[in-house]
C-alpha positions as CSV (number, residue, x, y, z in Angstrom):
1,M,-40.0,50.1,-179.6
2,K,-40.2,50.6,-183.8
3,P,-37.4,51.6,-185.4
4,E,-36.9,55.6,-186.4
5,D,-35.6,57.6,-189.2
6,V,-34.3,61.2,-188.3
7,L,-34.2,63.8,-190.6
8,R,-32.9,67.4,-189.9
9,P,-35.4,70.5,-190.6
10,A,-33.8,72.3,-193.5
11,G,-36.2,75.4,-193.9
12,G,-38.5,76.4,-191.3
13,P,-41.0,74.9,-189.1
14,G,-41.6,71.0,-189.6
15,S,-40.1,71.2,-193.1
16,L,-38.1,68.2,-193.5
17,R,-34.7,67.6,-196.1
18,A,-34.8,65.0,-198.4
19,P,-32.7,62.4,-197.7
20,F,-31.3,61.8,-201.4
21,D,-30.8,65.4,-202.3
22,R,-27.6,65.6,-204.1
23,D,-27.8,68.7,-206.0
24,S,-28.4,71.0,-202.6
25,P,-26.5,74.3,-202.4
26,E,-24.3,72.5,-199.7
27,S,-23.1,69.9,-201.2
28,G,-23.2,70.3,-205.3
29,P,-23.0,68.1,-208.0
30,V,-22.1,64.8,-207.1
31,D,-20.9,61.7,-209.3
32,P,-23.6,59.5,-209.1
33,T,-21.6,56.6,-209.6
34,S,-19.3,57.8,-206.5
35,P,-19.0,55.8,-203.4
36,R,-19.7,59.6,-201.7
37,S,-23.2,59.7,-203.6
38,D,-24.7,56.2,-202.0
39,F,-23.0,55.3,-199.1
40,A,-24.3,54.8,-195.2
41,V,-22.0,55.5,-191.8
42,I,-23.3,52.6,-189.5
43,V,-22.1,53.3,-185.7
44,P,-22.9,50.2,-183.4
45,A,-23.7,52.0,-179.9
46,F,-23.6,50.3,-176.3
47,D,-23.9,52.5,-173.5
48,E,-22.2,55.6,-175.6
49,V,-24.5,58.5,-174.2
50,E,-21.1,60.5,-173.3
51,N,-19.7,60.4,-176.7
52,V,-23.1,60.9,-178.9
53,P,-23.0,64.8,-179.0
54,A,-19.2,64.7,-179.9
55,L,-20.0,62.1,-182.7
56,F,-22.4,64.1,-184.2
57,E,-20.8,67.5,-184.1
58,A,-17.8,66.0,-185.8
59,L,-20.5,64.1,-188.1
60,A,-22.1,67.0,-189.2
61,R,-18.5,68.9,-189.5
62,T,-17.1,66.4,-192.0
63,W,-20.7,66.3,-194.0
64,R,-20.5,70.2,-194.3
65,T,-16.9,70.6,-195.6
66,H,-16.8,67.7,-197.6
67,G,-20.1,68.0,-199.2
68,L,-21.0,64.3,-198.2
69,T,-25.0,63.2,-199.0
70,G,-24.6,59.6,-197.4
71,E,-26.4,59.0,-194.0
72,V,-26.1,57.8,-191.0
73,V,-27.3,54.3,-189.0
74,V,-26.8,54.3,-185.6
75,V,-27.8,50.9,-183.7
76,D,-28.8,51.4,-180.2
77,D,-26.9,47.6,-179.0
78,G,-29.0,47.1,-176.1
79,S,-27.8,50.5,-174.2
80,T,-29.2,51.1,-170.6
81,D,-27.7,54.3,-170.3
82,G,-30.1,56.7,-172.6
83,T,-27.5,56.4,-175.8
84,G,-31.0,55.9,-178.4
85,E,-32.6,59.2,-176.9
86,A,-29.3,61.3,-176.9
87,V,-29.2,60.1,-180.5
88,K,-32.3,61.5,-181.6
89,A,-31.4,65.0,-179.7
90,A,-28.1,64.9,-181.4
91,A,-29.6,63.9,-185.1
92,A,-31.6,67.1,-184.8
93,E,-28.9,69.1,-185.8
94,F,-27.5,66.7,-188.4
95,P,-27.3,67.7,-192.0
96,G,-28.3,64.5,-193.3
97,R,-30.6,61.2,-192.9
98,V,-30.4,59.8,-189.7
99,R,-31.6,56.0,-189.0
100,I,-32.0,54.4,-185.8
101,R,-32.5,51.1,-184.7
102,R,-32.2,49.4,-181.4
103,H,-31.5,45.9,-180.0
104,A,-33.7,45.1,-176.9
105,R,-30.7,43.9,-175.3
106,N,-26.9,43.9,-176.1
107,R,-26.1,41.4,-179.0
108,G,-22.6,42.3,-180.2
109,K,-21.1,44.4,-182.8
110,T,-21.5,41.6,-185.5
111,E,-25.4,41.9,-185.3
112,A,-25.2,45.5,-184.9
113,L,-23.2,45.8,-188.2
114,V,-25.8,43.3,-189.9
115,T,-29.0,45.2,-188.2
116,G,-27.4,48.7,-189.4
117,A,-27.1,47.5,-192.9
118,A,-30.5,46.1,-193.1
119,A,-31.5,49.4,-192.4
120,T,-30.4,51.5,-195.4
121,P,-30.7,50.8,-199.1
122,R,-26.9,52.6,-199.7
123,R,-24.8,50.4,-201.9
124,W,-21.4,51.6,-200.0
125,L,-21.2,51.0,-196.0
126,V,-18.5,52.4,-194.0
127,L,-18.6,51.1,-190.1
128,F,-17.7,53.8,-187.5
129,D,-17.4,53.1,-183.6
130,A,-19.0,55.4,-181.7
131,D,-16.1,56.0,-178.9
132,L,-14.8,58.3,-181.4
133,Q,-11.1,56.2,-181.3
134,H,-11.1,57.4,-185.5
135,S,-11.6,60.6,-186.8
136,T,-14.8,61.3,-188.9
137,E,-12.0,63.2,-191.5
138,E,-11.5,59.3,-192.7
139,I,-14.6,58.8,-193.8
140,P,-14.0,60.6,-197.0
141,R,-10.7,59.2,-197.5
142,F,-12.3,55.5,-197.1
143,L,-15.0,56.2,-199.7
144,D,-12.1,57.9,-202.4
145,H,-10.4,54.4,-201.5
146,L,-13.4,52.3,-202.5
147,G,-13.9,54.7,-205.9
148,E,-10.3,53.3,-206.8
149,G,-11.8,49.7,-207.4
150,Y,-12.0,48.0,-204.2
151,D,-14.8,46.2,-202.8
152,L,-13.4,46.4,-198.9
153,V,-11.1,48.8,-197.4
154,T,-9.9,48.6,-193.9
155,G,-7.6,50.6,-191.9
156,W,-4.1,50.0,-190.5
157,K,-3.8,51.5,-187.4
158,Q,-0.5,53.5,-186.7
159,G,1.4,54.6,-183.2
160,R,1.1,52.8,-180.1
161,Y,-2.2,52.0,-178.4
162,E,-3.8,50.1,-175.7
163,K,-3.8,46.2,-176.3
164,Q,-1.5,46.5,-179.0
165,F,0.6,43.3,-178.3
166,V,-2.8,41.0,-178.2
167,S,-3.9,42.9,-181.6
168,G,-0.5,42.4,-183.3
169,T,-0.2,38.9,-182.3
170,Y,-3.6,38.2,-183.5
171,N,-3.3,40.1,-187.1
172,W,0.4,37.8,-187.2
173,L,-1.5,35.1,-186.8
174,S,-4.2,35.9,-189.6
175,R,-1.9,37.1,-192.1
176,H,0.0,33.9,-191.7
177,L,-3.1,31.2,-191.7
178,F,-5.1,33.2,-194.2
179,D,-2.7,35.5,-196.3
180,V,-4.4,38.2,-196.0
181,P,-2.8,41.2,-197.8
182,V,-3.3,43.8,-195.1
183,H,-1.4,44.5,-191.4
184,D,-5.1,45.1,-189.2
185,L,-8.1,43.2,-189.5
186,N,-9.9,44.7,-186.5
187,A,-10.2,48.5,-187.2
188,M,-12.6,50.6,-189.1
189,K,-13.6,49.5,-192.4
190,A,-15.6,50.7,-195.6
191,F,-17.2,48.4,-198.3
192,R,-19.6,47.0,-201.1
193,R,-22.8,46.3,-199.6
194,E,-22.7,42.8,-201.7
195,V,-19.7,42.0,-199.5
196,L,-21.8,41.7,-196.2
197,D,-24.9,40.2,-198.2
198,E,-22.5,37.4,-199.1
199,L,-20.1,36.6,-196.2
200,P,-21.3,33.7,-193.5
201,L,-21.2,36.1,-190.2
202,R,-21.6,34.9,-187.0
203,H,-21.3,36.3,-183.3
204,D,-18.4,38.3,-183.1
205,W,-16.8,37.3,-186.4
206,H,-17.0,40.8,-187.5
207,R,-13.3,40.7,-186.7
208,F,-12.8,38.3,-189.6
209,F,-14.9,40.2,-191.8
210,V,-11.3,40.9,-193.9
211,V,-10.4,37.3,-193.7
212,L,-13.8,35.8,-195.1
213,A,-14.2,38.6,-197.7
214,H,-10.2,37.8,-199.5
215,D,-11.5,33.9,-199.1
216,R,-14.4,34.9,-201.2
217,G,-12.1,36.9,-203.9
218,Y,-12.9,40.7,-203.3
219,R,-10.7,43.0,-203.9
220,I,-8.9,44.4,-200.5
221,G,-7.9,47.7,-200.0
222,E,-5.8,49.4,-196.8
223,I,-4.9,52.9,-195.8
224,P,-2.9,54.0,-192.8
225,I,-5.5,55.9,-189.9
226,E,-4.8,57.4,-186.3
227,L,-6.2,55.4,-183.3
228,H,-7.5,58.4,-180.6
229,P,-7.1,57.4,-176.8
230,R,-10.9,57.3,-175.7
231,T,-12.3,59.8,-174.0
232,R,-15.6,59.5,-172.4
233,G,-17.0,56.3,-171.5
234,R,-15.6,53.2,-170.8
235,P,-14.1,50.2,-173.4
236,K,-16.3,47.0,-174.3
237,Y,-14.1,44.7,-175.8
238,S,-11.4,43.6,-173.1
239,G,-10.8,41.0,-170.6
240,W,-9.0,37.7,-171.2
241,G,-12.2,36.0,-172.2
242,R,-12.6,37.8,-175.3
243,I,-8.8,36.4,-176.2
244,V,-9.7,32.7,-175.6
245,G,-12.6,32.9,-177.6
246,G,-11.2,34.9,-180.2
247,S,-8.2,32.4,-180.6
248,L,-11.3,29.3,-180.6
249,D,-13.1,31.8,-183.3
250,L,-9.6,31.8,-185.5
251,L,-9.9,28.3,-185.7
252,A,-13.3,28.0,-186.9
253,V,-12.9,30.2,-189.4
254,K,-9.6,28.6,-190.5
255,T,-11.7,25.4,-191.0
256,L,-14.7,27.1,-192.6
257,T,-11.9,28.9,-195.0
258,S,-9.4,25.4,-195.4
259,F,-10.5,22.2,-194.4
260,L,-14.3,22.3,-195.1
261,R,-14.1,23.0,-198.6
262,K,-11.9,19.4,-198.8
263,P,-13.3,17.7,-195.6
264,M,-11.5,14.5,-197.0
265,L,-8.2,15.7,-196.9
266,L,-8.1,16.5,-193.0
267,F,-10.4,13.7,-192.1
268,G,-9.4,10.8,-195.2
269,G,-5.7,12.0,-193.9
270,S,-6.0,11.9,-190.2
271,G,-7.6,8.4,-190.8
272,A,-4.7,7.2,-193.3
273,I,-2.4,8.2,-190.7
274,L,-4.0,6.5,-187.7
275,T,-4.6,3.2,-189.8
276,F,-0.7,2.9,-191.0
277,L,0.0,3.7,-187.2
278,G,-2.2,0.9,-186.2
279,I,-1.1,-1.6,-188.8
280,L,2.8,-0.7,-187.9
281,T,1.7,-1.4,-184.2
282,G,0.0,-4.6,-185.2
283,I,3.4,-5.5,-187.0
284,V,5.5,-4.4,-183.8
285,A,2.8,-6.7,-181.6
286,L,3.5,-9.9,-183.9
287,W,7.4,-9.4,-183.3
288,Y,7.1,-9.0,-179.9
289,R,4.8,-12.5,-180.3
290,F,6.4,-14.6,-182.7
291,A,10.6,-13.5,-182.6
292,L,10.7,-13.0,-179.0
293,G,8.2,-15.3,-177.8
294,Q,6.1,-12.6,-175.5
295,G,2.5,-11.5,-175.6
296,Y,2.6,-7.3,-175.3
297,R,-1.8,-7.2,-174.4
298,P,-1.7,-3.7,-174.5
299,L,-0.2,-3.3,-178.1
300,L,-3.2,-5.1,-179.2
301,Y,-5.7,-2.6,-177.8
302,L,-3.7,0.2,-179.1
303,V,-3.7,-1.8,-182.8
304,T,-7.5,-2.0,-181.9
305,L,-7.8,1.7,-180.8
306,L,-5.8,3.3,-183.7
307,V,-7.4,0.9,-186.7
308,V,-11.2,1.7,-185.5
309,L,-10.4,5.4,-185.4
310,G,-9.0,5.5,-188.6
311,V,-11.7,3.8,-190.4
312,L,-14.2,6.1,-188.5
313,L,-12.5,8.9,-189.8
314,F,-12.2,7.6,-193.3
315,A,-16.4,7.4,-192.7
316,L,-16.7,10.8,-191.3
317,G,-15.0,12.4,-194.5
318,F,-16.8,10.6,-196.7
319,L,-20.2,11.9,-195.1
320,A,-18.4,15.3,-194.8
321,E,-18.0,15.5,-198.5
322,A,-21.5,15.1,-199.0
323,V,-22.6,17.9,-196.7
324,A,-19.9,19.9,-198.5
325,Q,-21.3,19.4,-201.9
326,V,-24.8,20.4,-200.6
327,R,-23.5,23.5,-199.2
328,D,-21.9,24.5,-202.5
329,R,-24.9,24.1,-204.4
330,I,-26.7,26.1,-201.7
331,D,-23.9,29.0,-202.1
332,Q,-24.6,28.6,-205.9
333,M,-28.1,29.0,-205.4
334,E,-27.9,32.1,-203.4
335,R,-25.6,33.7,-205.9
336,R,-28.3,32.8,-208.7
337,L,-31.0,34.6,-206.4
338,T,-28.6,37.7,-205.4
339,A,-27.6,38.3,-209.1
340,G,-31.7,38.3,-209.8
341,R,-32.8,40.4,-207.5
342,D,-33.6,43.8,-208.5
343,P,-32.3,46.6,-206.4
344,E,-34.4,49.5,-207.5
345,A,-37.3,47.7,-206.7
346,E,-36.2,46.8,-203.1
347,E,-35.6,50.4,-202.4
């Protein structure tokens, strides 16, 4: 099925409101340099048909109250309950542009974020969940905070909520592993498009979006937000499997942001330690043989194992350094291409 853009009728039957009408009576003049003037809200939705009408009612109320001119991009992430059709129906009354994209199957929130960003030319992006656990009134707050010079603004969930212990443990580990200057890494976010374009996101790595952005040197901000209980539908992100997967992803991101920058420190250091232990074990084996007159064959096997592993890790470190240099050159080429790209021509 082809992607669709839905525009709200403005005047009589069949008329369409222009998506970039910034000086309409409804909104008034808007500073073209402000994030409020050039933003899109990306809404991943998987089997959220029950929440769609309330979601668009709240979005429309916020748009009218604050005179917003941004657009909404809903990514139907493989829903089987009619979410896409419900979005088309609800979007007809929305005071702005709505784009709908569909995944043939459920691919996950990270992929939905990337799909939604690719569907809009807007410079500032807001990631907003379809379950209405955050208020749409937070959107202008995030945009205003971006206007203070931040590249990415994330929310800090307040109060007690389900899975608070798991979320708190994950956030505590992340803060200490990556030294990020925020309390909550997995809440509502708003950010500059260039941040998303530069980050190497893999499946389910939306949880590490802040970590990766901070690692690239972007300026990160945080604002407290209220988390509302889900009133319709069922949670999509739960279960012990996600905890195990998240823990392994945490190690993968740590490897990407730390060890792979200077792989010789990891592999060469480990190889040096093992080689030193092998030599030390060899000295003990010689002492057993010549000082005590006893042969102890398992020590000889251990010496061989430690020295061989140490040498192999050293060799792996040299190869990893070569790969890291190639990756750095590719990153530099991507930055040059991105810097030389004309955004106006793309739109």
